[in-house]
C-alpha positions as CSV (number, residue, x, y, z in Angstrom):
1,M,-59.1,-9.1,-23.3
2,L,-58.5,-7.1,-20.1
3,E,-60.1,-3.9,-21.3
4,K,-63.4,-5.8,-21.7
5,I,-63.5,-6.8,-18.0
6,D,-66.2,-4.8,-16.2
7,L,-64.4,-3.5,-13.1
8,N,-67.6,-1.7,-11.9
9,R,-69.1,-5.0,-10.6
10,T,-69.7,-5.0,-6.7
11,L,-71.9,-6.5,-4.2
12,D,-74.0,-4.8,-1.4
13,E,-72.9,-5.4,2.0
14,A,-76.1,-7.1,3.2
15,E,-75.9,-9.7,0.2
16,Y,-72.2,-10.1,0.9
17,K,-72.8,-10.9,4.7
18,K,-75.5,-13.3,3.9
19,R,-73.5,-15.3,1.2
20,V,-69.9,-15.4,2.7
21,P,-70.7,-17.8,5.7
22,E,-72.3,-20.3,3.3
23,L,-69.5,-20.1,0.9
24,R,-66.9,-20.5,3.7
25,S,-68.9,-23.7,4.8
26,R,-69.0,-25.2,1.5
27,L,-65.3,-24.6,0.8
28,Y,-64.5,-26.2,4.2
29,S,-66.6,-29.1,3.5
30,L,-65.1,-29.5,0.0
31,Q,-61.6,-29.4,1.5
32,R,-62.5,-32.4,3.6
33,K,-64.0,-34.1,0.7
34,C,-60.7,-33.7,-1.3
35,W,-58.8,-35.0,1.6
36,D,-61.0,-38.1,1.8
37,A,-60.6,-38.5,-2.1
38,R,-57.0,-37.9,-2.2
39,L,-57.4,-35.1,-4.6
40,P,-54.5,-32.6,-4.4
41,V,-55.6,-28.9,-5.0
42,L,-53.5,-26.0,-6.2
43,L,-54.9,-22.5,-5.7
44,V,-52.8,-20.1,-7.7
45,F,-53.1,-16.3,-7.2
46,E,-51.5,-13.8,-9.7
47,G,-52.7,-10.3,-10.4
48,W,-51.5,-6.6,-10.4
49,G,-49.5,-5.3,-7.7
50,A,-51.9,-3.9,-5.0
51,S,-54.6,-6.0,-6.4
52,G,-55.3,-7.7,-3.1
53,R,-53.6,-11.1,-3.3
54,G,-52.5,-11.2,0.2
55,A,-55.7,-10.0,1.7
56,M,-57.6,-12.4,-0.5
57,V,-55.6,-15.5,0.4
58,N,-55.9,-14.5,4.1
59,F,-59.7,-14.2,3.9
60,L,-59.9,-17.4,1.9
61,T,-58.0,-19.4,4.4
62,Q,-59.6,-18.2,7.6
63,H,-61.9,-21.1,7.9
64,L,-60.0,-23.9,6.2
65,E,-58.6,-26.9,8.0
66,P,-54.9,-25.6,8.7
67,R,-53.4,-29.1,8.8
68,V,-54.4,-29.9,5.3
69,F,-53.1,-26.7,3.3
70,K,-49.7,-25.0,2.9
71,L,-49.4,-21.5,2.0
72,H,-46.3,-20.6,-0.3
73,M,-45.4,-16.7,-0.8
74,I,-43.3,-16.6,-4.0
75,L,-40.4,-14.4,-4.3
76,E,-37.3,-14.3,-6.2
77,P,-35.3,-17.5,-6.5
78,R,-32.6,-17.7,-3.7
79,T,-28.9,-18.5,-4.7
80,F,-29.0,-22.3,-4.5
81,E,-32.4,-22.2,-6.4
82,V,-30.9,-20.3,-9.4
83,S,-28.6,-23.3,-10.0
84,M,-31.5,-25.7,-10.4
85,P,-34.0,-26.1,-13.4
86,W,-36.2,-23.1,-13.0
87,L,-39.5,-24.9,-12.1
88,W,-37.6,-27.2,-9.6
89,R,-38.4,-24.9,-6.6
90,F,-42.2,-25.2,-7.6
91,W,-42.0,-29.0,-7.9
92,T,-40.9,-29.2,-4.2
93,K,-44.0,-27.3,-3.2
94,I,-46.6,-29.6,-4.8
95,P,-49.2,-30.8,-2.3
96,A,-49.5,-34.5,-1.3
97,Y,-52.5,-36.4,-2.3
98,G,-55.6,-34.9,-0.6
99,E,-53.8,-31.8,0.6
100,M,-54.1,-28.3,-0.6
101,A,-51.3,-25.8,-1.6
102,I,-52.1,-22.0,-1.9
103,F,-49.6,-19.8,-4.0
104,D,-49.5,-16.2,-3.4
105,Q,-47.8,-15.5,-6.8
106,S,-46.2,-18.5,-8.6
107,W,-44.3,-19.9,-11.5
108,Y,-45.6,-17.1,-13.6
109,R,-44.1,-14.1,-11.6
110,R,-40.5,-14.1,-12.9
111,V,-41.4,-14.9,-16.5
112,L,-43.8,-11.9,-16.6
113,I,-41.2,-9.6,-15.1
114,N,-38.2,-10.8,-17.0
115,R,-40.0,-10.4,-20.3
116,V,-41.1,-6.9,-19.5
117,E,-37.9,-5.7,-18.1
118,R,-36.1,-7.4,-21.1
119,Q,-34.1,-9.8,-18.7
120,A,-35.0,-12.8,-21.0
121,R,-34.9,-13.1,-24.7
122,R,-38.2,-13.7,-26.6
123,L,-37.5,-17.3,-27.3
124,E,-36.6,-17.8,-23.4
125,W,-40.0,-16.4,-22.2
126,Q,-41.9,-18.2,-24.9
127,Q,-40.3,-21.4,-23.9
128,A,-40.9,-20.7,-20.3
129,Y,-44.8,-20.6,-21.0
130,E,-44.4,-23.9,-22.8
131,D,-42.6,-25.3,-19.8
132,I,-45.4,-24.2,-17.5
133,N,-48.1,-25.8,-19.8
134,D,-46.2,-29.1,-19.5
135,F,-45.7,-28.7,-15.8
136,E,-49.4,-28.1,-15.2
137,R,-50.5,-30.8,-17.5
138,A,-48.0,-33.2,-15.7
139,L,-49.7,-32.3,-12.4
140,T,-53.3,-32.9,-13.8
141,D,-52.5,-36.0,-15.4
142,D,-51.5,-37.1,-12.0
143,G,-54.8,-36.3,-10.6
144,A,-54.2,-32.7,-9.3
145,L,-56.6,-29.8,-9.6
146,I,-55.1,-26.5,-10.5
147,I,-57.4,-23.3,-9.9
148,K,-55.8,-20.2,-11.4
149,F,-56.9,-16.7,-10.5
150,F,-55.7,-13.2,-11.9
151,L,-56.9,-10.4,-9.9
152,H,-57.4,-7.5,-12.3
153,I,-57.6,-3.8,-11.4
154,S,-57.3,-0.6,-13.4
155,K,-54.1,1.4,-13.7
156,Q,-56.1,4.3,-11.8
157,E,-57.1,1.9,-8.9
158,Q,-53.4,0.6,-8.7
159,E,-52.2,4.1,-8.4
160,H,-54.8,5.0,-5.8
161,R,-53.9,1.9,-3.7
162,L,-50.2,2.4,-3.9
163,K,-50.3,5.9,-2.8
164,K,-52.7,4.7,0.1
165,Q,-50.1,2.1,1.1
166,A,-47.3,4.6,1.1
167,K,-49.0,6.6,3.6
168,D,-49.7,3.8,6.1
169,P,-46.7,3.1,8.3
170,L,-47.5,-0.6,8.5
171,S,-48.0,-1.3,4.9
172,R,-45.2,1.0,3.7
173,H,-42.5,-1.4,4.9
174,M,-44.1,-4.3,3.1
175,R,-44.5,-2.9,-0.3
176,D,-42.9,-4.7,-3.2
177,P,-40.7,-2.2,-5.1
178,E,-41.7,-4.1,-8.4
179,D,-45.3,-2.7,-7.8
180,R,-44.1,0.7,-8.7
181,L,-42.4,-0.4,-11.8
182,Q,-45.4,-2.2,-12.8
183,L,-47.5,1.0,-12.4
184,K,-44.8,3.1,-14.4
185,K,-45.0,0.5,-17.3
186,Y,-48.6,-0.5,-16.9
187,K,-49.3,-0.6,-20.6
188,S,-46.2,-2.9,-21.3
189,Y,-47.4,-5.2,-18.4
190,A,-50.9,-5.2,-19.5
191,K,-49.8,-6.4,-22.9
192,A,-47.6,-9.1,-21.5
193,V,-50.3,-10.2,-19.0
194,E,-52.8,-10.7,-21.8
195,E,-50.3,-12.9,-23.7
196,M,-49.5,-14.8,-20.6
197,L,-53.2,-15.5,-20.0
198,M,-53.8,-16.4,-23.6
199,R,-50.7,-18.7,-23.8
200,T,-51.4,-20.6,-20.7
201,E,-55.1,-20.9,-20.9
202,T,-55.7,-24.5,-21.1
203,E,-58.3,-27.2,-20.8
204,W,-56.6,-28.7,-17.8
205,A,-55.7,-25.4,-16.2
206,P,-57.9,-22.4,-17.2
207,W,-57.8,-19.0,-15.8
208,N,-60.2,-17.2,-13.7
209,I,-60.0,-13.4,-14.2
210,I,-61.5,-11.8,-11.0
211,E,-62.7,-8.2,-11.1
212,A,-60.9,-7.1,-8.1
213,E,-61.6,-3.3,-7.6
214,H,-64.4,-3.9,-5.1
215,H,-63.3,-6.5,-2.5
216,R,-66.7,-7.9,-1.6
217,W,-67.3,-8.9,-5.2
218,A,-63.9,-10.2,-5.6
219,R,-64.0,-12.3,-2.5
220,V,-67.3,-13.9,-3.4
221,R,-66.1,-14.5,-7.1
222,V,-62.9,-16.3,-5.8
223,F,-65.0,-18.5,-3.5
224,E,-67.6,-19.3,-6.3
225,C,-64.8,-20.2,-8.8
226,A,-63.0,-22.3,-6.3
227,I,-66.1,-24.2,-5.1
228,A,-67.4,-24.9,-8.8
229,R,-63.9,-26.4,-9.8
230,M,-63.6,-28.6,-6.8
231,E,-67.1,-29.8,-7.0
232,K,-66.8,-30.6,-10.6
233,A,-63.4,-32.5,-10.0
234,L,-64.7,-34.5,-7.2
235,E,-67.7,-35.6,-9.3
236,E,-65.4,-36.5,-12.2
237,R,-63.3,-38.6,-9.9
238,K,-66.5,-40.2,-8.6
239,R,-67.6,-41.1,-11.9
240,R,-64.2,-42.8,-12.7
241,A,-64.0,-44.8,-9.6
């Protein structure tokens, strides 16, 4: 699956500068419409280490209404969270009706890592993906819209970006040590990612694989995918009303 993605896709600067203001305006308008319609929206960002998730989230949210969205950066579970059912800490972050929740990594993170690093038995990570499908189905059955993104870059690009980060005194201290581990085991992670995408690609919460080697293309694609899903969800809700 991933090897068939065309990572050479890009967008020239003039076209990019022309389209971004319109896309930002449309997304802001849709955010307000979702509020009026009491439609909760979850934007889920996954992807390779150094694929630009943080920068993408920052760019996406610059012109949104800050009172109506919350950003969640997902790290390892804390001590008290380990004692709870594993999806509990995500249930607590679900947006209220009309609000938006943005996840910089999500419930997929630990399952993927635990699988590749052999911290979970096969039956455990397979059951975890079933739990995720049930979790997302329960949210969408209650009216939520889930928009999932996987930012895809090649091993060569990941290595280039990690080396660049290591030379930057600011980004060097913010690096995730798991990114280097991911690069070292890129083939194993690629296989696990493909199975993750396959097992959790559902009618109610489909994946959007974003070609992320060129930031202009990736940003526009994320806007386009989010806008299309939100417009469709609002139209369906209007028809049911």
